[in-house]
C-alpha positions in Angstrom: -39.3 47.5 12.9 -39.6 44.5 10.6 -43.3 44.4 9.5 -43.2 40.6 9.6 -42.3 40.6 13.2 -44.9 43.3 13.9 -47.5 40.9 12.4 -46.2 38.0 14.6 -46.4 40.2 17.6 -50.0 41.1 16.8 -50.8 37.4 16.4 -49.3 36.7 19.8 -51.3 39.5 21.4 -54.5 37.8 20.0 -53.3 34.5 21.3 -52.9 35.9 24.8 -56.4 37.4 24.7 -58.1 34.3 23.3 -56.0 31.4 24.6 -58.8 30.2 26.9 -60.9 29.5 23.8 -58.2 27.3 22.1 -58.6 23.6 21.8 -55.7 21.4 23.0 -54.7 20.9 19.4 -54.8 24.6 18.6 -52.8 25.4 21.7 -50.1 22.9 21.0 -49.9 24.0 17.3 -49.5 27.7 18.4 -46.8 26.9 20.9 -44.9 24.8 18.3 -45.3 27.6 15.7 -44.0 30.3 18.1 -40.9 28.2 18.7 -40.5 27.3 15.1 -40.3 31.0 13.9 -37.8 31.7 16.6 -39.9 34.2 18.5 -39.5 34.7 22.2 -43.0 35.2 23.6 -43.7 37.7 26.4 -43.6 36.2 29.9 -47.2 37.1 30.5 -48.3 35.1 27.3 -46.2 32.1 28.3 -47.6 32.1 31.8 -51.2 32.3 30.5 -50.5 29.6 27.9 -48.9 27.3 30.4 -51.9 27.7 32.7 -54.2 26.7 29.7 -51.9 23.8 28.9 -52.3 22.5 32.4 -56.1 22.8 32.2 -56.3 21.1 28.8 -53.7 18.4 29.6 -56.2 15.4 29.5 -57.2 16.3 26.0 -53.7 16.3 24.4 -52.9 13.4 22.1 -49.4 11.9 22.0 -48.4 14.0 19.0 -49.4 17.3 20.6 -47.7 16.4 23.9 -44.5 16.0 21.9 -45.1 19.3 20.2 -45.6 21.1 23.5 -42.4 19.7 25.1 -40.4 20.5 22.0 -41.8 24.1 21.9 -41.1 24.7 25.6 -37.5 23.5 25.2 -37.0 25.5 22.0 -38.0 28.8 23.5 -36.2 28.2 26.7 -39.3 28.2 28.8 -39.1 26.5 32.2 -42.5 25.0 33.0 -43.5 25.0 36.7 -42.5 21.7 38.4 -46.1 20.6 38.9 -47.0 21.2 35.3 -43.8 19.4 34.1 -44.6 16.4 36.3 -48.2 16.3 34.9 -46.9 16.6 31.3 -44.6 13.7 31.9 -47.3 11.6 33.5 -49.3 12.1 30.3 -46.2 11.2 28.3 -45.9 7.9 30.2 -49.6 7.2 29.7 -49.4 7.9 25.9 -45.9 6.3 25.3 -47.2 3.5 23.1 -48.8 6.1 20.8 -45.7 8.1 20.0 -44.3 7.9 16.5 -40.5 8.0 15.8 -40.3 11.8 15.4 -42.5 12.4 18.4 -40.2 10.3 20.6 -37.0 11.9 19.2 -38.5 15.4 19.9 -39.4 14.4 23.5 -35.9 13.0 24.2 -34.4 16.2 22.7 -36.7 18.4 24.8 -35.8 16.7 28.0 -32.1 17.1 27.3 -32.5 20.8 26.4 -34.4 21.4 29.6 -31.8 19.4 31.6 -34.7 17.3 32.9 -34.1 13.6 33.8 -37.6 12.1 34.2 -38.5 9.5 36.8 -37.6 5.9 35.9 -41.2 5.0 34.9 -41.3 7.7 32.3 -37.9 7.0 30.9 -38.7 3.2 30.9 -41.9 3.8 28.9 -40.0 6.0 26.3 -37.2 3.5 25.9 -39.6 0.6 25.6 -41.5 2.4 22.8 -38.2 3.1 21.0 -37.5 -0.6 20.8 -40.3 -1.1 18.2 -39.7 2.0 16.0 -37.5 2.7 13.1 -35.8 6.1 13.2 -34.4 8.5 10.6 -30.8 9.5 10.8 -31.7 12.9 12.3 -34.0 11.2 14.9 -31.2 8.7 15.9 -28.8 11.6 16.4 -31.3 13.5 18.5 -32.0 10.5 20.7 -28.3 9.6 21.3 -27.3 13.2 21.9 -30.2 13.6 24.4 -29.3 10.3 26.3 -25.7 11.5 26.6 -26.8 14.9 27.9 -29.3 13.5 30.4 -26.8 10.9 31.5 -29.1 7.9 30.8 -27.4 4.6 30.0 -29.9 2.2 28.5 -29.4 -1.6 28.6 -26.9 -3.1 26.3 -29.4 -4.9 24.1 -31.4 -1.6 23.6 -28.2 0.3 22.6 -27.2 -2.5 20.3 -30.5 -2.4 18.5 -30.4 1.4 18.1 -26.8 1.3 16.9 -27.8 -1.3 14.2 -30.2 1.4 12.9 -27.3 3.9 13.0 -25.2 1.6 10.8 -28.1 1.2 8.4 -28.7 4.9 8.2 -25.1 6.0 8.1 -25.2 7.3 4.5 -28.1 9.5 5.4 -26.4 11.4 8.3 -25.7 15.1 7.8 -22.6 16.7 9.3 -24.4 18.0 12.4 -26.1 14.6 13.0 -22.8 12.8 12.6 -21.1 15.1 15.0 -23.8 14.6 17.6 -24.0 10.9 17.2 -20.3 10.3 17.4 -19.9 12.7 20.4 -22.8 11.0 22.2 -21.4 7.5 21.8 -18.0 8.6 23.1 -19.6 10.6 25.9 -21.6 7.5 27.1 -18.5 5.3 27.0 -20.3 3.2 24.4 -18.3 0.4 22.7 -19.0 0.4 19.0 -18.4 -2.6 16.8 -15.7 -1.9 14.2 -18.2 -2.0 11.3 -20.3 0.8 12.9 -17.2 2.9 13.5 -16.1 2.3 9.9 -19.5 3.3 8.5 -19.7 6.5 10.6 -16.0 7.4 9.8 -16.6 6.9 6.1 -19.6 9.2 6.1 -17.6 11.8 8.1 -14.9 11.6 5.4 -17.5 12.1 2.7 -19.1 15.1 4.5 -15.9 16.9 5.6 -16.8 20.1 3.6 -20.1 20.4 5.5 -18.6 20.5 9.0 -17.8 23.7 10.8 -14.5 23.8 12.7 -15.8 22.8 16.1 -17.9 20.0 14.8 -15.1 18.5 12.8 -12.6 18.7 15.7 -14.7 17.0 18.3 -16.1 14.5 15.8 -12.6 13.4 14.9 -11.6 13.2 18.6 -14.6 11.2 19.5 -14.1 8.8 16.5 -10.5 8.3 17.5 -11.5 7.4 21.0 -14.0 4.9 19.5 -11.2 3.2 17.7 -11.0 5.0 14.3 -7.5 5.5 12.9 -7.5 7.8 9.8 -5.2 6.9 7.0 -2.6 9.4 5.7 -4.7 10.4 2.7 -7.6 11.1 5.0 -5.4 13.2 7.2 -4.2 15.3 4.3 -7.8 15.9 3.2 -8.8 16.9 6.7 -5.8 19.2 7.1 -6.6 20.9 3.8 -10.1 21.6 4.9 -9.1 22.7 8.4 -6.5 25.1 7.0 -9.3 27.1 5.4 -11.3 27.2 8.7 -8.4 27.5 11.1 -9.2 31.2 12.1 -12.6 30.1 13.4 -11.2 27.3 15.7 -11.7 28.0 19.4 -9.1 26.8 21.9 -11.0 23.5 22.5 -11.1 22.7 18.8 -7.4 23.5 18.4 -6.6 21.2 21.4 -8.8 18.4 20.1 -7.2 18.5 16.6 -3.7 18.4 18.0 -4.8 15.5 20.2 -6.1 13.5 17.2 -2.9 14.0 15.3 -0.8 12.9 18.3 -3.1 10.0 19.2 -3.2 8.6 15.7 0.6 8.9 15.2 0.2 11.3 12.2 3.0 13.7 11.5 1.8 15.9 8.6 
């Protein structure tokens, strides 16, 4: 047994014994930390912790509400429906206090839990997003989550967020680019040519950091959004793909062939 994990297990046993003494802040921090280290807590501990969360709910600030939802989604814990409803009521109440990262974490958590909140909650979250500036990673999280949930915000809301995407294009990592492009295509979102061009340019610059599946579905999504790679770009892509070809799954292979055919490239 890894002594590090033994220590974590001992900490969790103490948490289970003493969770009733935890403040709301300590409880949220502990849940977040358990998720962050990738440890799957015992069912009995999660049940006891969730009960304590329900009792302490009025004491949670906006930041710690976001931490709890992120942690529950990260460890794959399904909160009872009444607790989830109460959590989201608090989210609606605290919506104007969330910062950009809190908001991105909440959207991501809802998508991971396949939970579409009631319109009042979603409306409060979208309204708060209107006045915040997001990092590239947070933008990718929000767009990915909206696509997964099946939420289609108003056109002016999307236009404002996509302006931020254009401004932050050079800061996107490979995974964030993949999720952003996939989400826009999934939502049937029309992107202005300058936004498509900015994203495509960053994809070309980040080619070596994509895995096979990310690159294949990113290129397919970009092509559907109106991107037509030039011959030099195609040669660069093919050179990179050749090295990763054994790791392509059937979907990635099909998507790559589709891109070549759709863009009229005959390498």
